[in-house]
C-alpha positions in Angstrom: -17.7 67.6 16.5 -20.0 64.9 17.8 -19.2 62.6 14.8 -15.5 63.1 15.1 -15.7 62.4 18.9 -17.7 59.1 18.3 -15.1 58.0 15.5 -12.1 58.5 17.8 -13.7 56.5 20.8 -14.7 53.8 18.3 -10.9 53.7 17.2 -9.7 53.9 20.7 -12.0 51.2 21.8 -10.3 48.7 19.3 -6.6 50.1 20.0 -4.3 47.5 21.0 -2.7 49.7 23.4 -6.0 50.3 25.3 -6.6 46.5 25.3 -3.5 45.9 26.9 -3.8 48.8 29.6 -7.0 47.0 30.4 -5.3 43.5 30.7 -2.7 45.0 32.8 -5.2 46.7 35.1 -7.2 43.7 35.4 -4.2 41.5 36.2 -2.8 44.2 38.9 -6.2 44.0 40.8 -6.4 40.2 41.0 -2.8 40.1 41.7 -3.6 42.5 44.6 -6.4 40.4 45.8 -4.3 37.6 45.9 -1.7 39.3 47.9 -4.4 40.5 50.3 -5.6 37.2 50.8 -2.3 35.5 51.0 -0.9 38.1 53.6 -4.1 38.2 55.3 -4.0 42.2 55.4 -6.3 43.8 57.9 -6.2 41.0 60.2 -5.4 42.7 63.6 -4.1 39.5 65.5 -1.7 38.9 62.8 -0.7 42.8 62.5 0.0 42.8 66.4 2.0 39.6 66.3 4.4 41.4 63.7 4.3 44.5 66.0 5.3 42.3 69.1 8.2 40.9 66.8 9.4 44.4 65.8 9.5 45.5 69.4 11.5 42.4 70.5 14.1 43.3 67.6 14.3 46.8 69.2 14.6 45.4 72.7 17.5 43.2 71.3 19.6 46.0 70.7 19.8 46.7 74.5 21.8 44.9 77.1 19.6 42.8 79.6 18.8 45.4 82.4 16.1 45.7 85.0 13.0 47.4 83.2 11.4 48.2 86.5 10.8 51.7 87.7 13.8 51.6 90.0 15.9 49.5 87.6 18.9 50.4 85.8 17.5 50.3 82.3 17.2 53.5 80.1 13.9 55.6 79.9 13.6 54.5 76.4 14.3 50.6 77.1 11.6 51.0 79.9 9.1 52.5 77.4 9.9 49.8 74.9 9.0 47.2 77.4 5.8 48.7 78.4 5.0 49.0 74.5 5.7 45.5 74.3 3.3 44.8 77.2 0.5 46.8 75.9 0.8 44.9 72.4 0.3 41.7 74.1 -2.6 42.9 76.2 -4.2 44.1 72.6 -3.6 40.6 71.3 -5.3 39.0 74.4 -8.1 41.6 74.0 -8.7 40.7 70.4 -8.6 36.8 71.1 -11.1 37.4 74.1 -13.2 39.6 71.9 -13.1 42.7 74.0 -12.9 45.5 71.4 -13.2 48.3 74.3 -10.3 47.0 76.0 -8.2 46.8 72.7 -9.2 50.6 71.8 -8.0 51.8 75.4 -4.8 49.9 75.2 -4.4 51.2 71.5 -4.9 54.9 72.7 -2.3 54.2 75.7 0.2 52.6 73.3 0.2 55.5 70.7 0.7 58.0 73.6 3.3 55.9 74.8 5.1 55.9 71.6 4.9 59.7 71.3 6.8 59.9 74.5 9.6 57.7 73.2 10.2 59.9 70.0 12.0 62.5 72.4 14.1 60.0 74.4 17.8 59.3 74.1 18.6 56.5 71.7 15.4 56.6 69.9 17.2 56.9 66.5 18.8 53.4 67.0 15.4 51.8 67.1 13.3 54.1 64.9 13.4 51.5 62.1 11.6 48.9 64.2 8.7 51.2 65.4 6.1 53.2 63.4 6.8 56.8 62.5 5.6 59.9 64.2 3.2 60.5 61.5 2.1 56.7 61.4 1.6 56.7 65.2 -0.4 60.2 65.0 -2.6 58.5 62.3 -3.4 55.5 64.6 -4.2 57.8 67.5 -6.7 59.9 65.6 -8.2 56.7 64.2 -8.6 54.9 67.6 -9.9 58.0 69.2 -12.4 58.4 66.4 -13.6 54.7 66.7 -13.9 54.9 70.5 -15.9 58.3 70.5 -18.2 57.3 67.7 -18.6 53.5 68.8 -18.4 52.2 65.6 -17.3 48.5 65.3 -13.7 47.7 65.0 -12.7 45.6 62.1 -10.5 42.8 63.2 -10.6 40.6 60.2 -8.8 40.8 56.9 -10.0 43.4 54.3 -13.6 43.5 53.1 -14.5 44.9 49.4 -14.7 48.6 50.6 -11.6 48.2 52.7 -9.8 46.7 49.6 -11.0 49.4 47.4 -9.3 52.2 49.7 -6.4 50.1 49.8 -6.4 49.5 46.0 -6.6 53.4 45.4 -4.0 54.1 47.8 -1.5 51.8 46.1 -2.6 53.2 42.7 -2.4 56.9 44.0 1.5 56.4 44.0 1.7 55.3 40.4 -1.1 56.7 38.6 0.8 59.6 36.9 3.5 57.2 35.9 0.7 54.9 34.3 -1.0 57.7 32.4 2.4 58.9 31.2 3.1 55.8 29.7 -0.4 55.6 28.0 -0.4 59.1 26.7 3.1 60.0 25.8 2.3 59.3 22.2 -1.2 60.8 22.0 -0.4 63.2 19.1 2.8 61.8 17.7 1.0 59.8 14.8 -0.9 63.0 13.9 2.2 65.1 13.6 4.0 62.5 11.8 1.3 61.9 9.3 -0.5 65.2 9.0 -2.7 63.7 6.1 -4.5 61.7 8.9 -6.3 64.9 10.1 -6.4 66.9 6.9 -9.4 64.9 5.6 -11.6 65.7 8.6 -14.2 68.7 8.2 -13.3 70.2 11.4 -10.7 72.6 12.8 -7.4 71.0 14.2 -8.3 72.3 17.7 -11.6 70.5 17.7 -9.6 67.4 16.6 -7.3 67.6 19.6 -10.2 68.3 21.8 -12.1 65.1 20.7 -8.9 63.2 20.9 -8.6 64.4 24.3 -12.1 63.7 25.3 -12.0 60.0 23.8 -8.9 59.3 25.7 -10.7 60.6 29.0 -13.6 58.4 28.2 -11.1 55.2 27.9 -9.7 56.5 31.4 -13.3 56.2 32.8 -13.6 52.7 31.3 -10.2 52.0 33.3 -11.6 53.5 36.6 -14.8 51.4 36.1 -12.7 48.2 35.5 -11.1 48.9 38.9 -14.4 48.6 40.6 -15.6 45.6 38.8 -12.7 43.5 39.1 -12.4 44.2 42.9 -15.9 42.7 43.1 -14.3 39.3 43.2 -13.4 40.1 46.9 -17.1 40.2 47.8 -17.4 36.6 47.4 -14.6 36.0 49.8 -14.9 38.7 52.6 -18.2 40.3 51.9 -19.1 44.2 51.2 -17.9 45.6 54.7 -18.9 49.0 56.0 -18.3 51.9 53.2 -18.5 54.4 56.3 -15.5 52.8 58.1 -13.0 55.3 59.0 -9.7 56.0 57.6 -7.1 58.5 59.1 -5.7 60.9 56.7 -3.5 64.0 56.7 -5.2 67.0 55.0 -3.4 70.0 56.6 -4.3 68.2 59.9 -4.8 64.9 61.2 -8.3 64.1 60.6 -10.7 61.0 59.7 -12.5 60.1 56.5 -15.1 57.5 55.9 -14.2 55.1 53.2 -16.5 56.3 50.8 -15.1 59.8 51.0 -11.6 58.5 50.8 -12.4 56.6 47.5 -14.3 59.6 46.2 -11.2 61.8 46.7 -9.0 59.4 45.3 -11.1 58.9 42.2 -11.4 62.7 41.8 -7.5 63.1 42.1 -7.2 60.3 39.5 -9.5 62.0 37.0 -7.7 65.4 37.5 -4.2 63.6 37.1 -5.7 61.9 33.9 -6.6 65.2 32.3 -3.4 67.0 33.4 -1.4 64.1 32.0 -3.1 64.1 28.8 -2.7 67.8 28.2 0.7 67.9 29.2 1.3 64.9 26.7 -0.2 67.0 24.0 2.2 70.1 24.7 5.1 67.9 25.0 4.5 66.0 21.9 4.2 69.2 20.2 7.5 70.5 21.5 9.6 67.5 21.6 7.9 65.6 18.6 9.1 62.2 20.2 7.1 60.0 22.6 10.0 58.8 24.3 11.3 62.2 25.3 8.0 63.1 26.3 7.6 60.3 28.7 11.1 60.9 29.9 10.6 64.5 30.7 7.2 63.6 32.4 8.9 61.1 34.9 11.6 63.6 35.5 9.0 66.2 36.3 7.2 63.6 38.6 10.3 62.6 40.5 11.8 66.2 40.8 10.0 67.0 44.3 11.5 63.7 45.5 14.8 64.5 44.4 14.6 68.0 45.8 12.1 67.8 48.7 13.0 71.3 50.0 11.3 72.7 46.6 7.8 71.5 48.3 8.0 74.1 50.7 9.8 76.8 48.4 7.2 76.2 45.6 4.0 74.7 47.2 1.8 75.5 44.3 3.7 73.1 42.0 1.2 70.8 40.9 3.8 67.9 40.5 4.2 67.9 44.2 0.8 66.3 44.6 0.7 63.8 41.8 1.6 61.1 44.5 -1.6 61.9 46.4 -1.2 58.9 48.7 2.0 60.3 50.2 0.1 63.5 50.9 -3.0 61.7 52.4 -0.8 59.5 54.4 1.3 62.5 55.5 4.5 61.2 54.5 5.8 64.6 53.3 5.8 65.4 57.2 8.6 62.8 57.8 11.0 64.5 55.4 14.2 66.1 57.0 12.3 69.5 56.1 8.8 68.6 56.8 6.3 69.9 54.1 2.9 70.7 55.0 1.1 69.8 51.8 -2.7 70.1 51.9 -4.7 67.5 49.6 -7.4 70.0 49.0 -5.1 72.6 47.8 -3.3 69.9 45.5 -6.8 69.5 43.7 -7.0 73.4 43.3 -3.4 73.5 42.0 -3.9 70.7 39.5 -7.1 72.1 38.3 -5.6 75.6 37.9 -2.8 73.8 35.8 -5.3 72.1 33.7 -7.1 75.4 32.9 -3.6 77.1 32.0 -2.6 74.3 29.7 -6.1 74.3 27.9 -5.6 77.9 27.3 -2.2 77.6 26.0 -3.2 74.8 23.6 -6.2 76.8 22.6 -3.9 79.9 21.7 -1.4 77.9 19.9 -4.0 75.9 17.9 -6.1 78.8 16.8 -3.0 80.7 15.9 -2.1 78.0 13.5 1.3 77.5 15.1 0.7 73.7 15.7 -0.1 73.2 12.1 3.3 74.3 11.2 5.2 71.9 13.5 
């Protein structure tokens, strides 16, 4: 078993598909670093300037009216004017290096926005304002920073912050990447059975070694993400690995960056194993890598096409394969909000892996796959 595993891993290392995938990941990371530097992501002064412009666009949808307490402006209009004043106050606090004033104003601004969600005419300006979930995440984040006294990051993303951003982006597409990477994992063996007939091990052990060697390559991919991201250390430094990130996990809470990255990596490993096993099963049933890829992508987008099914079948593992949406609470913004829990998602994916392993083992040991 060890010899065949070693042989498969050596073959996988020299496989052009793996080399191409490594190059694509490296280019993606370097491109994202360039994007972060160009857009100056994480710079609060720049972000607040964008917020101010968005509020100005929202206010332009109203007639020029008196926004004072006794004026003729609507409650929503007065609320938006006050929001804009708070944003201006935040920009001033940042420029004068008064983080405590910024935090107090940020909390007041989040509470003010919470009030606006229930005001008449809000839907007309909703596209110019943060969503209810985004606002709640901001409120939880700023309250945590204020209560703990941690230093507020006002500059563009450092290394650890970039890693959180990177894994957040990859979390939306990792299943797609893995589906493309593994959709033909067993096709060659089924098309040319002589490849495995000469091995002195059973076919089920060969499949196991194939899956393990593929996961070892995935481990190399994950390591590559960290190594390529080190380039940002030269520009922005390491940063604070304990800096907080607001997430949704059944309730709104705060994770330190290292925990967020750990959860993301764990999700990516589970999704990788899940995808490899699913590809093996679909290869057997469909005998075609393109049909395998099509069905995998169809199952992935099914919860997006029919979001009501998330509440009806919450244990469906495909609900959780875009784990960034779960951690960001985006499923709460659906017409029929889905309270998906990221911890439950890991459990459902793990259970699905166990079920697929048992199914593959039963088919292989009964010899049914050998007859395909």
